C-alpha positions as CSV (number, residue, x, y, z in Angstrom):
1,X,0.0,0.1,-0.1
2,X,2.9,2.3,0.3
3,X,3.1,2.5,-3.5
4,X,-0.4,4.0,-3.6
5,X,0.3,6.5,-0.9
6,X,3.5,7.6,-2.7
7,X,1.9,8.2,-6.0
8,X,-1.0,10.1,-4.7
9,X,1.3,12.7,-3.5
10,X,1.8,14.1,-6.9
11,X,-0.6,14.9,-9.8
12,X,-4.0,13.6,-10.3
13,X,-5.3,10.5,-8.8
14,X,-8.6,8.8,-9.9
15,X,-10.4,6.4,-7.5
16,X,-13.3,4.6,-9.2
17,X,-15.6,1.8,-8.3
18,X,-19.2,0.8,-7.5
19,X,-21.3,2.4,-4.8
20,X,-20.5,1.1,-1.3
21,X,-16.9,-0.2,-2.4
22,X,-15.1,2.2,0.1
23,X,-14.0,4.9,-2.4
24,X,-14.6,7.7,-0.1
25,X,-12.9,6.1,2.8
26,X,-9.8,5.3,0.7
27,X,-9.9,9.0,-0.6
28,X,-10.0,10.3,2.9
29,X,-7.2,8.2,4.2
30,X,-4.9,9.0,1.1
31,X,-5.8,12.7,1.2
32,X,-4.9,12.9,4.9
33,X,-1.5,11.4,4.1
34,X,-0.6,13.7,1.3
35,X,-1.4,17.2,2.8
36,X,-2.0,18.9,6.1
37,X,-5.0,20.8,4.9
38,X,-7.5,19.5,2.2
39,X,-10.4,21.0,0.2
40,X,-13.0,18.5,-0.1
41,X,-15.8,19.2,-2.8
42,X,-18.8,16.7,-2.5
43,X,-21.8,16.4,-4.8
44,X,-22.9,13.4,-2.9
45,X,-22.5,13.7,0.9
46,X,-22.9,16.6,3.4
47,X,-20.0,17.7,5.6
48,X,-21.4,16.0,8.8
49,X,-21.3,12.5,7.2
50,X,-17.8,13.2,5.8
51,X,-16.5,14.3,9.2
52,X,-17.8,10.9,10.7
53,X,-16.3,8.9,7.8
54,X,-12.9,10.6,8.6
55,X,-13.1,9.5,12.1
56,X,-14.1,6.1,11.1
57,X,-10.9,5.5,9.2
58,X,-8.7,7.2,11.9
59,X,-8.1,10.5,9.9
60,X,-8.5,14.0,11.6
61,X,-11.6,15.7,10.3
62,X,-9.9,19.0,11.1
63,X,-7.4,18.5,8.1
64,X,-10.5,18.8,5.8
65,X,-12.7,21.7,4.7
66,X,-15.8,19.8,3.4
67,X,-18.1,21.6,1.0
68,X,-21.3,20.1,-0.3
69,X,-22.3,21.3,-3.8
70,X,-25.6,20.5,-5.1
71,X,-25.6,19.2,-8.6
72,X,-27.6,22.2,-9.8
73,X,-24.5,24.3,-9.2
74,X,-21.9,21.8,-10.8
75,X,-20.7,24.4,-13.5
76,X,-19.4,26.5,-10.5
77,X,-17.4,23.7,-8.9
78,X,-14.3,24.1,-11.0
79,X,-14.0,27.8,-10.6
80,X,-14.5,27.5,-6.9
81,X,-11.7,24.9,-6.6
82,X,-9.4,27.2,-8.9
83,X,-10.2,30.2,-6.6
84,X,-9.5,28.4,-3.4
85,X,-6.8,25.7,-4.0
86,X,-3.8,28.2,-3.2
87,X,-5.0,27.9,0.4
88,X,-4.7,24.2,0.6
89,X,-2.2,21.4,0.2
90,X,-4.5,19.2,-1.8
91,X,-8.1,18.8,-3.2
92,X,-10.6,16.0,-3.5
93,X,-13.7,16.0,-5.8
94,X,-16.4,13.4,-4.8
95,X,-17.6,12.6,-7.4
96,X,-16.1,14.1,-10.6
97,X,-19.1,12.6,-12.5
98,X,-21.3,14.7,-10.3
99,X,-19.5,17.9,-11.3
100,X,-20.2,17.7,-15.0
101,X,-21.9,15.9,-17.8
102,X,-20.4,12.7,-19.5
103,X,-20.2,14.9,-22.6
104,X,-17.9,17.4,-21.0
105,X,-16.1,15.4,-18.3
106,X,-12.8,15.2,-20.3
107,X,-12.9,18.9,-21.2
108,X,-13.6,19.8,-17.4
109,X,-11.0,17.3,-16.1
110,X,-8.3,18.4,-18.5
111,X,-8.7,22.2,-18.7
112,X,-9.3,22.8,-15.1
113,X,-8.6,19.9,-12.6
114,X,-5.5,18.7,-14.4
115,X,-4.1,22.2,-14.3
116,X,-4.5,22.2,-10.5
117,X,-2.8,18.9,-10.3
118,X,0.4,20.3,-11.8
119,X,0.8,22.4,-8.7
120,X,-1.0,20.4,-5.9
121,X,-2.4,16.7,-5.7
122,X,-5.9,16.2,-6.5
123,X,-7.9,13.2,-6.1
124,X,-11.0,12.6,-8.1
125,X,-13.7,9.9,-7.1
126,X,-16.0,8.3,-9.7
127,X,-18.7,5.7,-9.4
128,X,-18.0,4.0,-12.8
129,X,-15.1,3.5,-15.1
130,X,-14.7,6.8,-16.8
131,X,-12.1,6.2,-19.7
132,X,-11.7,9.8,-20.5
133,X,-10.7,10.6,-17.0
134,X,-8.7,7.6,-16.5
135,X,-6.7,8.5,-19.5
136,X,-5.9,12.0,-18.2
137,X,-5.2,11.0,-14.7
138,X,-1.7,10.3,-13.6
139,X,-2.8,7.4,-11.3
140,X,-5.9,5.1,-11.3
141,X,-7.0,3.1,-8.5
142,X,-9.7,0.7,-8.8
143,X,-11.8,-0.1,-5.6
144,X,-14.5,-3.0,-5.7
145,X,-16.0,-5.8,-3.8
146,X,-17.5,-9.3,-4.3
147,X,-19.8,-11.2,-2.1
148,X,-18.6,-14.7,-1.0
149,X,-20.4,-17.9,-0.6
150,X,-21.0,-17.1,3.1
151,X,-22.8,-13.7,2.1
152,X,-19.7,-11.7,3.3
153,X,-18.6,-8.7,1.2
154,X,-14.9,-8.8,0.4
155,X,-13.3,-5.4,-0.7
156,X,-10.5,-5.2,-3.0
157,X,-8.1,-2.3,-4.2
158,X,-5.6,-2.1,-6.8
159,X,-3.3,0.4,-8.5
160,X,-4.2,-0.1,-12.1
161,X,-2.1,2.7,-13.6
162,X,0.7,5.2,-12.4
163,X,3.0,7.4,-14.3
164,X,5.6,7.0,-11.5
165,X,5.3,3.2,-10.8
166,X,4.2,-0.1,-12.4
167,X,0.7,-1.2,-11.6
168,X,0.5,-2.8,-8.2
169,X,-0.9,-6.1,-6.9
170,X,-4.6,-6.6,-5.7
171,X,-5.1,-6.0,-2.0
172,X,-8.0,-7.1,0.2
173,X,-9.0,-4.4,2.6
174,X,-11.5,-3.7,5.4
175,X,-12.3,-0.5,7.3
176,X,-11.4,-0.8,11.1
177,X,-13.8,1.4,13.1
178,X,-11.9,4.5,14.5
179,X,-8.4,3.0,13.6
180,X,-8.0,3.0,9.8
181,X,-7.9,0.6,6.9
182,X,-6.4,-3.0,7.3
183,X,-4.9,-4.7,4.2
184,X,-4.2,-8.3,3.4
185,X,-1.8,-9.1,0.6
186,X,-2.4,-12.8,-0.7
187,X,1.0,-14.6,-1.3
188,X,0.5,-16.8,-4.4
189,X,1.4,-20.5,-4.0
190,X,1.3,-20.4,-0.2
191,X,-1.5,-20.8,2.3
192,X,-0.7,-17.7,4.1
193,X,-1.3,-13.9,3.9
194,X,0.8,-11.0,4.8
195,X,-0.9,-8.2,6.8
196,X,0.0,-4.8,5.5
197,X,0.2,-2.2,8.3
198,X,-2.1,0.8,7.9
199,X,0.5,3.4,8.4
200,X,1.8,2.5,4.9
201,X,-1.2,4.2,3.5
């Protein structure tokens, strides 16, 4: 997981996956490691829920300024970020698909958000595979889950693309309430797993 934390410190990082897979939790944890003060723009959750989510993954909510943008005002989001980013060490947009239409997502991502990413790290969250954004992004992280035969949901995370490092292995992860995120890295060919300490993310 150290690889994911390292790449997110520079450029634009896209985290994508289905609803409920843990994208927001991963983004909070990553952002808390790359900057002391983070601008968080949400089109999906209010500030109170996001503060609780930060506590749940062991991040300090005071590192974040959470702003809730209704989708009706999505045309203003890019300008809002551009105006305020000088006061922050990083920015998060949750979700990038909520701040623009599918027809203009590549234009907004490249013309505004990627320009910010040249100076400060920016993390974008998307609920679906967005090829045009993934193409522009410096780093792409896929988060997903599967339901096993016992009815338990198993969450996965993988670094699919990075301009700094080769793609990474698939990790199994879970959210440990109030402590952070625990990861398991399966070792092929042996009946054991290695626990990856959360401080590496």
